C-alpha positions as CSV (number, residue, x, y, z in Angstrom):
1,X,5.3,9.1,-14.4
2,X,4.5,11.3,-11.5
3,X,2.9,10.7,-8.9
4,X,-0.4,12.2,-8.8
5,X,-0.8,15.2,-6.1
6,X,-4.4,15.8,-5.5
7,X,-5.6,12.3,-4.9
8,X,-7.9,11.9,-2.3
9,X,-8.0,8.8,-0.2
10,X,-11.3,7.5,-1.4
11,X,-10.2,7.8,-5.2
12,X,-7.3,6.1,-4.6
13,X,-9.3,3.3,-2.5
14,X,-11.6,3.5,-6.0
15,X,-8.4,2.8,-8.7
16,X,-6.9,-0.5,-6.4
17,X,-10.1,-2.0,-7.0
18,X,-8.5,-2.5,-10.5
19,X,-5.8,-4.8,-8.3
20,X,-8.2,-6.8,-6.4
21,X,-8.9,-4.5,-3.4
22,X,-11.9,-4.2,-1.9
23,X,-12.7,-2.4,1.4
24,X,-12.9,-4.5,4.7
25,X,-13.7,-1.6,7.0
26,X,-12.8,1.7,8.0
27,X,-12.2,3.5,11.2
28,X,-11.9,6.8,11.7
29,X,-10.6,8.6,8.7
30,X,-8.5,5.6,7.7
31,X,-10.1,2.7,5.3
32,X,-8.6,-0.9,5.4
33,X,-8.3,-2.4,2.0
34,X,-7.9,-6.4,1.3
35,X,-7.1,-8.6,-1.9
36,X,-6.6,-12.2,-2.3
37,X,-4.8,-11.6,-5.7
38,X,-1.3,-12.9,-5.3
39,X,-1.9,-14.1,-1.8
40,X,-3.8,-12.1,0.6
41,X,-2.6,-8.6,1.7
42,X,-3.9,-5.7,3.6
43,X,-3.1,-1.9,3.1
44,X,-4.5,1.2,5.0
45,X,-4.8,4.6,3.4
46,X,-6.2,7.6,5.2
47,X,-9.4,8.9,3.9
48,X,-8.3,12.6,3.9
49,X,-9.1,15.2,0.7
50,X,-5.6,14.7,-0.7
51,X,-3.1,12.2,0.2
52,X,0.9,13.6,0.9
53,X,3.3,12.5,-1.7
54,X,5.1,10.1,0.9
55,X,2.4,8.5,2.1
56,X,1.1,7.9,-1.5
57,X,4.7,6.4,-2.7
58,X,4.9,4.3,0.7
59,X,1.1,2.8,0.2
60,X,2.6,2.5,-3.5
61,X,5.6,0.9,-2.6
62,X,3.7,-1.7,-0.8
63,X,1.4,-2.6,-3.1
64,X,3.7,-2.8,-6.0
65,X,6.1,-5.0,-3.5
66,X,2.9,-7.4,-3.2
67,X,2.1,-7.2,-6.6
68,X,5.8,-7.6,-8.3
69,X,5.2,-4.3,-10.4
70,X,7.8,-1.7,-10.9
71,X,6.3,1.8,-9.8
72,X,5.9,2.7,-13.2
73,X,4.1,-0.3,-14.1
74,X,1.8,0.4,-10.8
75,X,1.1,4.0,-12.1
76,X,0.4,3.1,-15.5
77,X,-2.4,0.4,-14.0
78,X,-3.9,2.7,-11.6
79,X,-3.9,6.2,-13.4
């Protein structure tokens, strides 16, 4: 499965609620999300209209590592 090319930061934040992430705060154009599932984990995502593919890939890699999910499993879960 390919990474989505047109996902916004807000859409990604909404999708991450499926994994237990909640917005903890926002500073400028960056949204900070936190989950306690599988231990406490924080992730910062840009609140841009379209997240760059490399940035999205790095965010998803960090989340997949925390939840012990492969990239394919994570993409199926979120999208």
